[in-house]
N, C-alpha and C positions, 0 to 999 in steps of 0.2 A: 450635576449634569444628568440630563434625561436623554436616553437613547431610544429613538423610535425605530423599530425594525421595519424595513421595507415590506410591503405586502407580499413580495415574492420570496421572502426569507424562508418560508416553509420548504421551498425547493432546495435551498442550501442545506437545510436539516435533513432532507431526504437523501441528498448526496452523501452527507456525513453518515447517515444510517446505512448506506450501501456498504460501507467499510466493515460493518459487523458481519455481513454475509461473505465478504471476501475473506475475512479472518476464519470463518467457519469452513470455507473451501480449503484454505491453507491447512487448517487443523485436520480436516478429513484426509487430504493428500498425505500429510506427514504420518498420521496414524496408520493409514493403509500401508505405506512403505515401511514403517517401523515393524509392523506385524509380519510383512512378507520377508523382511531381512532377519527377523528373529532378534532384534535389538531390544533388550529389556530395559525398563526404567530402572534407575534414573539416568542411564547413559544418554548423553545429549547427542553424540555423534559416533558412528562406527570409526574405528581406528583407520588410519591411512592404509595400513597393511591389509586390513580386511576389505576396505572399500576398493583397493586396487585389484583384489582377487575375486570379489563377489559383486556382480552387477546390481544385485538387490540392495546390498549395503551402500553402494555408490548412489543408487536412486534415493535411498533414505537420506543420505547426507545432502543430496541436492534439494529434496523436499524440506528438510530441516533448515537449511541455509536460506531457502526462499522465504520460509515462514519467519525466520529471525529477521531477515532484511525487511520484510513487510512491517513487523512490529517496531523495528528501529525507526522506520520512516513515518509511521502513522501519526505520532503526536505532533511533529512539526507540520505535517500536511494538514491535519485537522485545524490547528491554529491558523494557518494561512487561509484555509477555506472559510472558516467562520469569520475571520477579520475581513477578508475580501468581500464576503457576502453582505457586509454592512453597507457598502457603497455600490457594489456591482453584483447584486444577487443572482441575476439570470446567468451572467457569464461564469460566476463562481459555481453555480449549480451544474452547469454543463461541464465545466472543468473538473469538478469533483466526480461526476459520473464517469468521465473519460479516464480519470486517474484510477478509479476502481476497476474499470475494464482493463486498463493497462497492467495493473497489478495482478489481476486474475490471469491475463495472458502470460505475464512474467512467470507466475507459478507453474502454469501448465507447460510452458516451454522449457523451464528449468528442469522439471521432473521428467518430462518426456525425452529431452535431448541433451541434458547436462548443461553446464555453464554457458555454452554458446547458444543454447535454445532460449535463454532469457533475454536476449538482446532487443528484440522488437518491443516486447512489453516494457522493458527497462527504458527504452527511448521514449515511448509514449508517456509513461509515468513521470520520467525526469523532466521532460519539456513542460508538461502541465504543472509540475511542482515548482519549477523555476518561475513560470508565469504567475502562479498564485502567490509565491513569496514576494515577488516584485510588486504585485498589486496590493498585497497586505501592507508592505512598507509604505506605499503611496497612501493607502487608506489611513494608516496610522499617523502619518505626517499631516494629512488633512485634518484629522481630529485634533491634533496638537495645535494646529494653526486655526482651528475652529472654522474650517471652510467646508 
């Protein structure tokens, strides 16, 4: 089987590349909040007791959770993006960029306003992610059916 990539597939790769910078943003937020809270490595999270008493420790936990959630969702997102881009490259590229913006908004909101602050970014990223996964399933079925 030979797969010829659509001419617009470079935009899909650009959208995938944007996730590298969202990860850097998450890492920066987490590092800044870790330092401010005085949480030493290798401690992954401040204890509940400390976070309940210290707003800086709570902010660190929010940043750390936002970053972990990003990394948990990144692999399936990239798979759906790259597969969808084989059939719908322009739509996939726009969706990928929107997902990255949503994930950055999620991080900013979570760190700034706690768990409730993540909701708008979460909604954006989740809706895009569902659409990409459905489109990836369709694209995959069409490849199996050779259409």
